[in-house]
C-alpha positions in Angstrom: -13.5 -9.3 -15.0 -13.7 -11.5 -11.5 -11.2 -9.3 -9.3 -9.1 -11.7 -7.2 -5.3 -11.5 -6.4 -4.3 -12.2 -10.2 -6.1 -9.1 -11.0 -5.0 -7.0 -8.2 -1.3 -8.1 -8.7 -1.9 -6.6 -11.9 -3.3 -3.5 -10.7 0.0 -3.5 -8.6 2.2 -3.9 -11.9 0.6 -1.3 -13.7 0.4 0.9 -11.0 4.2 0.8 -10.1 4.8 1.2 -14.3 2.4 4.5 -14.1 4.5 5.8 -11.4 7.9 4.9 -12.9 6.4 7.3 -16.0 4.8 9.9 -14.3 7.1 10.2 -12.1 10.2 11.4 -14.9 7.6 13.7 -16.2 7.1 15.4 -12.6 11.2 15.1 -12.5 11.5 17.0 -16.0 9.2 19.6 -15.0 11.2 20.5 -12.1 14.5 20.8 -14.4 12.9 22.7 -16.7 11.3 25.7 -13.9 14.8 25.1 -12.7 16.4 26.0 -16.2 13.9 28.9 -16.2 15.1 30.6 -13.5 18.9 30.0 -15.2 17.2 32.4 -18.0 15.1 34.6 -16.5 18.3 35.5 -14.4 20.6 35.5 -17.5 18.7 37.3 -20.5 20.9 39.7 -21.3 24.0 37.7 -21.5 21.7 35.3 -23.2 20.6 37.6 -26.0 23.9 38.7 -26.5 25.4 35.5 -27.6 22.1 34.3 -29.5 21.5 31.6 -27.1 17.7 32.5 -27.8 17.9 29.1 -30.4 19.1 27.3 -27.2 16.3 28.5 -25.1 13.6 27.8 -27.3 14.3 24.1 -28.1 14.8 23.7 -24.3 11.2 24.7 -24.1 9.7 23.1 -27.2 11.5 19.4 -25.8 10.2 20.1 -22.6 6.7 21.3 -23.8 6.3 18.5 -26.3 7.6 15.8 -23.6 5.1 16.9 -21.1 2.0 17.1 -23.4 2.8 13.2 -24.3 3.6 12.3 -20.5 0.5 13.8 -19.6 -1.6 12.5 -22.9 -0.4 8.7 -21.8 -1.8 8.6 -19.2 -5.4 9.8 -20.0 -5.6 7.0 -23.2 -7.7 4.4 -23.1 -6.7 1.4 -25.3 -6.5 -2.4 -24.7 -2.4 -2.4 -25.9 -1.2 -0.1 -23.3 -1.0 1.1 -20.0 -2.6 4.4 -18.1 -3.7 6.1 -14.8 -7.5 6.2 -16.8 -7.5 2.5 -17.7 -6.8 1.2 -14.2 -9.3 3.7 -12.9 -11.9 2.6 -15.5 -11.2 -0.8 -14.6 -11.8 -0.4 -10.7 -15.1 1.6 -11.3 -15.9 -1.1 -14.0 -15.8 -4.1 -10.8 -16.3 -1.8 -7.4 -19.0 -3.9 -6.0 -16.3 -6.4 -5.9 -13.8 -4.5 -4.1 -15.1 -4.6 -0.9 -12.4 -3.8 2.2 -13.3 -7.8 3.5 -11.2 -8.3 0.4 -9.5 -5.6 0.7 -7.8 -7.3 4.2 -7.5 -10.8 1.9 -4.7 -8.4 0.1 -3.3 -7.1 2.8 -4.5 -8.7 6.3 -4.0 -7.2 9.6 -1.3 -9.1 11.7 -3.1 -11.8 14.1 -1.2 -9.7 17.4 -1.7 -6.7 16.5 -2.1 -4.2 18.9 -5.8 -3.2 19.5 -4.9 0.6 19.7 -2.6 0.6 16.8 -3.6 2.8 13.8 -5.1 0.5 11.2 -3.7 2.3 8.0 -5.7 -0.6 5.8 -9.4 1.0 6.8 -8.3 4.8 6.9 -6.8 3.7 3.5 -9.8 2.2 2.3 -11.9 5.0 3.9 -11.1 7.6 1.1 -12.5 5.4 -1.8 -15.8 4.2 -0.2 -19.6 6.2 0.3 -20.9 3.2 2.8 -16.9 2.0 4.4 -18.2 -1.5 2.7 -17.5 -1.4 -1.3 -15.2 0.8 -3.6 -17.3 3.7 -4.5 -18.1 3.6 -8.4 -18.9 7.7 -7.8 -15.6 8.9 -6.4 -13.7 6.9 -9.4 -15.8 8.2 -11.6 -15.4 11.8 -10.6 -11.6 11.0 -9.9 -11.3 10.6 -13.8 -13.8 13.1 -15.1 -11.7 16.1 -12.9 -8.4 14.5 -14.4 -9.7 14.7 -17.9 -11.3 18.1 -17.5 -8.0 19.6 -16.0 -6.2 18.1 -19.0 -8.8 18.4 -22.0 -6.6 21.2 -23.9 -3.3 19.9 -23.2 -4.7 16.3 -24.6 -5.9 18.1 -27.6 -2.5 20.2 -28.3 -0.6 16.8 -27.7 -3.0 15.2 -30.7 -2.8 18.3 -33.1 0.7 19.3 -32.7 3.1 16.6 -31.0 1.3 12.6 -31.5 0.2 14.0 -35.3 0.0 16.8 -37.7 -3.3 17.6 -38.4 -4.7 19.6 -41.5 -5.4 23.0 -40.7 -4.2 25.6 -38.5 -4.4 24.2 -34.5 -3.7 27.0 -31.7 -2.7 26.0 -28.4 -4.0 28.0 -25.1 -2.3 25.7 -23.0 -0.1 27.8 -20.4 2.8 26.7 -18.1 0.7 27.6 -15.4 -2.1 25.0 -16.8 0.6 22.3 -17.6 2.1 23.0 -14.0 -1.7 22.2 -12.6 -2.6 19.2 -14.7 1.0 17.6 -13.8 0.4 18.2 -10.1 -2.9 16.7 -10.3 -1.8 14.0 -12.1 0.7 13.2 -9.9 -1.3 13.3 -6.5 -4.3 11.4 -8.6 -1.6 8.3 -8.8 0.2 9.1 -5.5 -3.8 8.4 -3.9 -4.7 5.3 -6.1 -1.1 4.2 -5.4 -1.5 3.7 -1.8 -4.9 2.0 -2.6 -3.9 -0.5 -4.6 -0.1 -0.7 -3.5 0.0 -0.1 0.2 2.5 2.0 -0.5 2.5 5.8 0.4 4.1 8.4 -1.9 4.0 12.2 -1.7 5.2 12.4 -5.1 6.1 9.8 -8.2 8.5 12.1 -9.2 11.5 12.5 -6.8 13.2 16.1 -5.8 16.7 16.8 -7.0 19.0 17.3 -4.1 22.2 18.6 -5.7 22.9 21.5 -7.6 22.7 20.5 -11.1 22.3 24.5 -11.9 26.1 24.8 -10.9 27.2 24.1 -14.4 25.6 27.2 -15.8 27.8 29.4 -13.4 30.7 28.8 -14.8 32.2 29.9 -18.4 34.3 27.9 -20.2 38.2 28.9 -20.2 38.7 27.5 -24.1 37.0 29.7 -26.7 34.6 28.4 -28.7 35.4 26.7 -31.8 34.9 27.6 -35.2 32.4 26.2 -37.4 33.9 24.2 -38.9 36.7 22.4 -36.2 34.3 19.5 -36.2 31.5 19.3 -38.3 28.5 16.7 -40.3 29.3 16.5 -43.8 26.1 14.8 -44.4 23.4 13.1 -42.7 20.5 11.0 -44.4 17.5 9.3 -43.4 16.6 6.1 -45.3 13.9 3.7 -44.7 15.4 0.7 -44.5 13.0 -2.6 -43.5 11.7 -2.2 -40.3 12.6 1.4 -39.7 14.9 4.6 -40.1 18.7 4.1 -39.3 20.9 6.8 -39.5 23.7 7.3 -41.9 26.5 10.1 -41.7 30.2 10.7 -42.1 31.9 12.9 -39.9 34.7 14.6 -40.6 37.6 16.3 -38.6 39.7 19.2 -39.3 42.0 21.3 -37.0 42.8 19.8 -33.0 39.5 20.1 -31.5 38.6 18.1 -28.2 34.7 17.2 -28.7 32.9 14.3 -27.1 33.6 11.9 -30.8 36.0 9.0 -30.9 39.4 9.7 -31.8 38.9 8.3 -35.3 36.5 8.9 -37.9 33.5 6.2 -37.6 32.7 3.9 -40.2 29.9 1.9 -39.7 26.7 2.1 -39.4 26.4 1.4 -34.9 30.0 3.4 -34.8 28.1 6.9 -36.4 24.6 6.0 -34.7 27.2 6.3 -31.2 29.1 8.8 -32.5 26.4 11.2 -33.1 25.2 10.4 -29.1 22.3 8.4 -30.3 21.3 4.6 -29.3 18.8 3.1 -32.0 16.4 0.2 -30.4 13.8 -2.0 -31.6 10.2 -2.0 -30.0 7.9 -4.6 -31.6 7.7 -3.7 -35.8 8.8 0.2 -34.9 12.2 1.0 -35.3 13.0 4.2 -32.9 15.9 6.5 -32.2 16.1 8.0 -29.0 19.5 10.4 -27.4 22.1 8.7 -25.1 21.2 5.3 -23.6 18.1 4.2 -23.7 16.2 0.7 -22.5 12.6 -0.6 -23.6 10.2 1.2 -21.2 12.3 4.6 -22.8 11.5 3.6 -26.4 7.4 2.7 -25.7 7.7 6.4 -24.1 8.7 7.5 -28.0 5.8 6.3 -29.5 3.2 8.2 -26.9 1.9 5.1 -25.0 3.2 3.5 -22.2 3.0 -0.4 -23.1 2.6 -3.6 -21.1 5.7 -6.1 -21.1 2.6 -8.2 -22.9 -0.3 -8.1 -23.3 -2.5 -8.0 -20.2 
């Protein structure tokens, strides 16, 4: 591979995709930790109202999503984008990535003040041993450390989330391990984002500045509905064509306000929408994902971050 402006642009596109994808993992981690604080502060109330089922659901959902988020950045194959694939390509071509070449990507302004801070030099210095070329040693060490930290997470994701392997698998990953790995990947991605895009990021994710936890501070003034107030009579999955489609008949009894339409859905699309699920197609696969979804979310659903087209 010859490293030129076209290849660098491809790496920049990859870096932005990685930032967006892993940023969601970071944001989900922050929300989950906020939710965990709410649970710990309200344990008695949750136990009295059999809320453990919902809490366990949130925990499993977060862990599975976080495991796959880390796994996506570790996997290297020709059909997907990941942080490790990006770093492998850079390490393999490090001898071509000189500071002189870097200045062709991010040129100095001709009329710059000689006393002005030169961010290009300072940024490149963190990735070189001789201040001339990118260091293969540094990039390889970054990859080794990331893989070492996430080894158990990747193993658990492969055996319990992405696939159901034979035999029993007990994961030794703790929430602290998961947090440490996410933090490390976040900082590592931001380092290489600065090098590749020339933009500084303190984190791939954004901090929520609004008090979303307020929703757990107010109990509903309406009594909970009875079990048959709004029930699903039948839900079935049928393999059809490219994938799975959802069929359901939703029956309404009594007067109960819920997030379903005022009439019983009849078509497949109406039923799917009524249940809060949107079906999408990505390539030859058919996914179901909650709420509004785009192609990027669909790619996440399969556990890989797929490029818009093979690069």
